[in-house]
C-alpha positions in Angstrom: 242.5 135.2 -28.4 242.0 133.7 -31.9 238.3 133.5 -32.9 237.5 130.1 -34.2 235.7 129.9 -37.5 234.0 127.1 -39.4 233.0 125.1 -36.3 230.8 122.3 -37.5 227.3 121.8 -36.0 226.1 118.3 -35.4 222.5 117.4 -35.4 220.2 114.8 -33.8 219.5 111.6 -35.7 215.8 110.9 -35.7 213.8 108.6 -38.0 216.6 108.2 -40.5 217.3 112.0 -40.8 219.7 114.5 -39.3 217.6 117.2 -37.7 218.1 120.2 -35.5 216.5 120.5 -32.1 213.2 122.3 -31.8 215.0 124.6 -29.3 217.2 126.0 -32.0 219.9 126.0 -29.4 223.4 124.4 -29.4 226.1 123.9 -26.9 229.9 123.8 -27.5 232.0 120.7 -27.1 235.4 121.8 -25.9 238.9 120.2 -26.4 240.1 119.5 -22.8 243.7 119.9 -24.0 242.9 123.4 -25.1 239.7 124.9 -23.7 239.8 127.6 -26.4 239.2 125.1 -29.1 235.6 124.2 -29.9 235.5 120.6 -31.4 231.9 121.0 -32.5 228.4 122.4 -31.7 225.8 119.9 -30.6 222.0 120.1 -30.1 220.5 121.3 -26.8 217.5 119.1 -27.3 214.0 119.3 -25.7 211.5 116.7 -24.5 209.7 117.2 -27.8 212.8 116.1 -29.7 213.0 113.0 -27.5 209.3 112.3 -28.0 209.8 112.3 -31.8 212.7 109.9 -31.5 210.8 107.5 -29.3 207.8 107.6 -31.5 210.0 106.8 -34.5 211.7 104.0 -32.6 208.4 102.5 -31.5 207.0 102.4 -35.0 210.2 101.1 -36.6 210.6 98.3 -34.1 207.4 96.6 -35.3 209.0 95.6 -38.6 212.6 95.4 -37.3 211.8 92.6 -34.9 210.3 90.6 -37.7 213.6 90.3 -39.5 215.7 87.2 -38.8 218.6 87.5 -36.4 220.9 86.8 -39.3 219.4 89.7 -41.3 219.8 92.1 -38.4 223.4 90.9 -38.0 224.2 91.8 -41.6 223.4 95.4 -40.8 225.9 95.3 -37.9 228.6 93.8 -40.2 228.1 96.8 -42.5 228.4 99.3 -39.6 231.6 97.5 -38.5 233.1 97.9 -41.9 232.2 101.6 -42.1 233.5 102.3 -38.6 236.8 100.6 -39.5 237.1 102.7 -42.7 236.6 105.9 -40.5 238.7 104.6 -37.6 241.4 107.3 -37.6 239.0 110.2 -38.0 236.7 109.0 -35.2 239.7 108.3 -32.9 241.1 111.7 -33.6 237.7 113.3 -32.8 237.6 111.3 -29.5 241.1 112.5 -28.5 240.2 116.1 -29.3 236.9 115.8 -27.5 237.6 113.6 -24.5 241.4 113.9 -24.1 242.7 110.3 -24.1 245.8 109.7 -26.2 245.4 108.9 -29.9 246.7 105.3 -29.6 244.1 104.7 -26.8 241.4 106.2 -28.9 242.4 104.1 -31.9 242.3 101.0 -29.7 238.9 101.9 -28.4 237.5 102.5 -31.9 239.0 99.2 -33.1 237.3 97.5 -30.1 234.0 99.0 -31.3 234.5 97.3 -34.7 235.2 94.0 -32.9 232.1 94.4 -30.8 229.9 95.0 -33.8 231.2 91.9 -35.6 230.8 89.8 -32.4 227.1 90.8 -32.1 226.5 90.4 -35.8 227.4 86.8 -35.3 225.0 86.5 -32.3 222.2 86.9 -34.8 222.9 83.3 -35.8 222.9 81.8 -32.2 220.1 79.9 -30.5 217.4 81.9 -28.7 215.7 79.1 -26.7 215.6 75.5 -25.5 213.2 72.6 -25.9 211.8 71.5 -22.5 210.2 68.1 -21.9 206.5 68.4 -21.3 204.5 66.2 -18.9 202.1 65.8 -21.9 203.6 63.3 -24.3 201.5 64.8 -27.2 202.8 68.3 -26.7 205.9 70.3 -27.6 207.2 72.8 -25.1 210.1 75.2 -25.8 211.3 78.7 -25.0 212.2 81.5 -27.3 213.3 85.1 -26.7 211.6 88.3 -27.7 212.9 91.9 -27.8 211.9 94.4 -25.1 210.8 97.0 -27.7 212.4 100.5 -27.5 215.6 100.7 -25.5 216.9 104.0 -24.1 220.7 104.0 -24.1 222.4 106.5 -21.7 226.2 106.6 -22.0 229.1 108.4 -20.3 232.0 110.4 -21.8 234.9 108.2 -20.9 234.4 105.6 -23.6 232.4 107.4 -26.2 232.7 104.7 -28.9 233.0 101.4 -27.0 230.2 101.9 -24.5 227.5 103.1 -26.9 228.3 100.3 -29.3 228.4 97.5 -26.6 224.9 98.6 -25.6 223.4 99.3 -29.0 224.8 96.3 -30.9 223.2 93.6 -28.7 220.0 95.7 -28.4 219.7 95.8 -32.2 220.6 92.3 -33.1 218.0 91.0 -30.6 215.3 93.0 -32.3 215.0 96.2 -30.3 215.1 99.8 -31.6 217.2 102.3 -29.7 217.3 105.9 -28.7 220.8 107.0 -27.7 221.5 109.9 -25.3 225.3 110.3 -25.3 227.2 112.4 -22.8 227.3 116.1 -24.0 231.0 116.2 -23.5 231.6 113.6 -26.2 228.5 114.1 -28.4 230.5 114.9 -31.5 232.2 111.5 -31.3 228.8 109.9 -30.7 227.4 111.6 -33.8 230.2 110.2 -35.9 229.5 106.7 -34.6 225.8 107.0 -35.3 226.6 108.2 -38.8 228.2 104.8 -39.4 224.8 103.3 -38.6 223.1 105.8 -40.9 225.5 104.9 -43.8 224.9 101.2 -43.2 221.3 101.8 -44.3 219.4 100.9 -41.1 215.7 101.2 -41.6 214.3 104.6 -40.5 213.7 104.9 -36.8 215.6 101.8 -35.7 218.6 103.9 -34.5 218.1 107.4 -33.1 220.3 109.8 -31.2 219.2 112.9 -29.2 221.8 115.0 -27.5 221.1 117.3 -24.6 221.3 117.6 -20.8 220.7 114.8 -18.4 218.0 116.7 -16.6 215.9 117.0 -19.8 216.9 114.1 -22.2 218.2 111.6 -19.6 215.2 112.2 -17.3 212.9 112.1 -20.3 214.2 108.6 -21.1 213.7 107.5 -17.5 210.1 108.7 -17.5 209.0 107.9 -21.0 206.2 105.4 -21.1 207.1 104.0 -24.5 210.7 103.2 -23.6 210.6 99.5 -22.4 214.2 99.2 -21.2 217.0 101.5 -20.1 220.7 100.7 -20.2 222.9 103.1 -18.3 226.5 103.6 -17.5 227.6 106.5 -15.3 227.8 107.7 -11.8 226.3 105.9 -8.8 224.0 108.9 -7.9 222.5 109.2 -11.4 222.3 105.4 -11.8 220.1 105.1 -8.7 217.8 107.8 -10.1 217.5 105.7 -13.3 216.6 102.6 -11.3 214.0 104.3 -9.2 212.4 105.9 -12.2 212.3 102.7 -14.1 210.8 100.7 -11.2 208.1 103.4 -10.7 206.7 102.7 -14.2 207.7 99.1 -14.6 210.5 99.4 -17.2 213.5 97.0 -17.3 216.8 98.7 -16.4 220.5 97.9 -16.3 223.0 100.0 -14.4 226.8 100.0 -14.6 228.1 102.5 -12.1 231.2 103.3 -10.0 234.2 101.4 -8.8 236.9 101.8 -6.1 239.1 99.1 -7.6 242.0 97.6 -5.6 245.2 95.9 -6.7 246.8 93.6 -4.1 250.6 93.2 -4.2 251.6 90.1 -2.3 255.0 89.6 -0.8 255.9 87.0 -3.5 254.8 89.2 -6.4 256.8 90.1 -9.5 257.2 93.7 -8.4 258.2 95.1 -11.8 255.1 93.5 -13.4 252.9 94.8 -10.5 254.3 98.3 -10.9 253.7 98.4 -14.7 250.1 97.1 -14.3 249.3 99.5 -11.4 250.4 102.5 -13.5 248.6 101.3 -16.6 245.5 100.3 -14.7 245.4 103.4 -12.6 246.7 106.2 -14.8 245.9 105.4 -18.4 243.0 107.5 -19.7 244.0 109.8 -16.9 242.3 107.4 -14.5 238.9 108.0 -16.0 237.8 104.4 -16.2 235.2 102.7 -14.0 237.7 99.8 -13.7 240.7 102.0 -13.0 243.0 101.0 -10.1 242.7 103.5 -7.3 243.8 101.6 -4.2 247.1 99.8 -4.1 247.3 97.3 -1.2 250.8 96.1 -0.6 252.2 93.6 1.9 254.7 95.2 4.2 257.6 92.9 3.3 257.8 94.5 -0.2 256.1 97.8 0.4 259.2 100.1 0.4 260.7 98.4 -2.7 257.3 98.6 -4.5 256.8 102.2 -3.6 260.3 103.2 -4.8 259.8 101.4 -8.2 256.3 102.9 -8.6 257.4 106.5 -7.9 260.3 106.2 -10.3 258.0 105.1 -13.1 255.2 107.7 -12.3 257.8 110.5 -12.4 258.6 109.5 -15.9 255.1 109.9 -17.2 254.8 112.5 -20.0 251.6 114.6 -19.6 250.3 116.5 -22.6 247.9 116.7 -25.6 246.7 113.3 -26.6 247.6 114.0 -30.2 251.2 114.5 -29.3 253.0 111.2 -30.0 255.2 111.6 -26.9 252.2 112.0 -24.5 251.5 109.1 -22.2 248.7 110.7 -20.2 246.3 113.3 -21.5 244.1 115.9 -19.7 241.0 115.4 -17.5 238.0 115.3 -19.8 236.5 118.6 -18.5 237.2 121.4 -16.1 234.6 120.0 -13.8 236.4 116.6 -13.7 239.7 118.4 -13.1 238.2 120.3 -10.1 236.9 117.0 -8.7 240.3 115.4 -8.8 241.9 118.4 -7.2 239.3 118.5 -4.5 240.0 114.9 -3.6 243.7 115.6 -3.5 242.9 118.3 -0.9 240.7 115.9 1.0 243.5 113.4 1.1 245.9 116.0 2.6 243.2 117.2 5.1 242.5 113.7 6.3 246.1 112.9 7.0 247.4 111.0 4.0 250.9 111.7 2.8 251.3 113.1 -0.7 254.3 111.5 -2.3 254.0 112.9 -5.8 251.8 115.1 -7.9 248.6 116.6 -6.8 248.9 119.8 -8.7 247.4 121.3 -11.9 249.9 121.5 -14.7 250.4 125.2 -15.6 253.7 125.1 -17.6 253.9 126.6 -21.1 251.8 124.7 -23.5 249.5 123.1 -20.9 248.0 126.2 -19.3 244.8 126.2 -21.4 244.1 122.5 -20.8 242.6 120.6 -17.9 245.9 118.9 -16.9 246.7 117.4 -13.6 249.8 115.6 -12.4 249.6 111.9 -11.8 249.3 111.6 -8.0 250.4 109.1 -5.4 249.5 109.1 -1.7 250.6 106.8 1.2 249.6 106.4 4.8 246.0 106.0 3.6 243.5 104.3 5.9 240.2 102.8 4.8 238.2 105.5 6.4 239.6 108.3 4.3 237.6 109.7 1.4 240.3 108.9 -1.1 240.0 105.2 -0.1 236.2 105.1 -0.2 234.9 107.4 -2.9 235.4 107.2 -6.7 237.7 110.0 -7.8 237.8 109.2 -11.5 241.2 110.7 -11.9 244.9 109.7 -11.8 245.2 109.3 -8.1 246.7 106.2 -6.5 246.4 105.5 -2.7 249.1 103.2 -1.2 247.9 101.1 1.7 250.3 98.8 3.7 249.0 95.5 5.1 250.6 92.6 7.1 248.9 89.6 5.3 246.8 88.5 2.3 243.9 88.1 4.7 244.2 91.7 5.8 244.6 92.8 2.2 241.3 91.1 1.3 239.6 92.8 4.2 240.8 96.2 3.1 240.0 95.5 -0.5 236.4 94.6 0.4 236.0 97.5 2.8 234.2 99.8 0.3 230.6 100.0 -1.1 231.7 99.2 -4.6 232.7 95.9 -6.2 233.5 96.3 -9.9 237.0 95.0 -10.6 240.1 93.9 -8.6 243.4 92.4 -9.3 246.2 90.6 -7.3 249.9 90.0 -8.1 251.2 86.8 -6.6 252.9 83.6 -7.6 251.2 81.6 -4.8 248.3 79.4 -5.8 246.8 79.6 -2.3 246.7 83.4 -2.5 245.1 83.2 -6.0 242.4 80.9 -4.8 241.6 83.0 -1.7 241.4 86.1 -3.9 239.1 84.4 -6.4 236.8 83.1 -3.7 236.8 86.0 -1.2 237.1 89.2 -3.4 233.7 90.8 -3.7 234.0 92.1 -7.3 232.4 91.2 -10.6 235.7 91.0 -12.4 238.8 89.6 -10.7 242.2 89.4 -12.5 245.4 87.7 -11.4 248.7 89.1 -12.4 247.0 91.6 -14.7 245.7 95.1 -14.3 242.3 95.8 -12.9 241.2 97.7 -16.0 241.1 94.9 -18.5 237.7 94.0 -19.9 237.2 91.6 -22.9 234.2 92.1 -25.1 233.2 88.4 -25.2 233.0 88.0 -21.4 230.2 89.2 -19.1 231.0 92.5 -17.4 229.4 94.0 -14.3 229.9 94.6 -10.6 228.8 93.6 -7.2 227.4 95.8 -4.4 226.9 99.4 -5.4 228.7 99.1 -8.7 225.8 97.8 -10.7 222.2 96.6 -10.8 223.6 93.1 -10.6 223.0 92.5 -14.3 225.8 91.9 -16.8 226.8 93.5 -20.0 228.8 92.2 -23.0 229.3 88.6 -24.3 226.4 86.3 -24.5 225.2 87.6 -21.1 223.8 90.7 -23.0 220.8 88.6 -24.2 219.5 88.4 -20.6 218.8 92.1 -20.5 217.8 92.9 -24.0 215.3 90.1 -24.4 212.5 88.5 -22.4 211.9 84.7 -22.3 208.7 83.4 -23.8 207.6 79.9 -23.0 205.6 78.1 -25.8 203.4 75.1 -25.4 202.1 73.4 -28.5 199.4 70.7 -28.4 198.8 68.7 -31.5 
């Protein structure tokens, strides 16, 4: 095996400086397309490192909040320009570190640029309303004030977009931030944070500390000087965040799992439905919280839909995301690969029929990566694990139903409610779906995985804390309303 040399070490960013952890320990970030390649070394930080970052953020927020929203927005414009200048490098790092294809990584990074510009403009929007007072000689109005220090805990599947869509609104509304990125994509996060550093943010306003969830994540949950926590990740960890925040009175926002259905009605455009099912379910190797996992098809078109779907799935080119011919990259880690394979085995054991895939790729060129075949099951009932639990991998479960009413019952028969889509040309079906589908994002004749930055995003049931991210809804979490009464 070739020994890698000149592997770059990435530091924490605290109080305007790049600093090593007090532990003097680092951990390797591996390329999931080739586990023998180390993308970079990142800090294995301690609670002391976190404490320093929080102290810096707390001090910096005092003067940061005094700037006008427009002035804070100007900083975000600068970050957007720097991110855009470094788009290819950051996208390539994302592909090497997380595994998604280079075109997807470029698209995500460009989305990060757009998010920054959007929230830069939010600095010029209103932050309150005038309310009539019962006292004719008084003025009453509302304004909004920042929370203070916000802890940002982000996952590995969108290592540019998710940190930015949390950090940008937090900052423009006057908060300082401490980012704890997923260790699997901490190199990408460091390159994103470097764009904030280059933009000249005041020392301490933006901080990043890498490390384990048990130390840094839990430290953010417990820290008395962190006023708000915004989290995206698993349902299990999200509940720990919520419980910890409630225990000490901190504000929290959770975006967690999904078990997202697509309903294919008897009158659907089947070619469109097939393309959207594959794109929504298998792009990014199914590692999206909004990915399609259950495909609920009316019996009249089930066989034709299945035939078309399988033909397309069999054409998918799996490989390194930097290869221009690759359509689907590897799972992001060996742990995630093993999770996917364990669910495939559960599907078999519980009586589902495996139509395609379900195996690890071991052919020449892929043997050192965390590659799995795109997988399709049928004869799946709602009670099965693959119909109830989030797999976070390229696994589609086909479910046959007799009517739209039954389709909606099946679609709602899970504890999650993040996104859902339907393919139909019937207005009545569309209206029933909009009204009765218990999900925070519903899409008609479009894949379940589409999320637009200017629109509120969040789930129902166990998919979120019932708060919303992105768009103008972000102000609801990152600020508090203050009512002002002025008597002349």
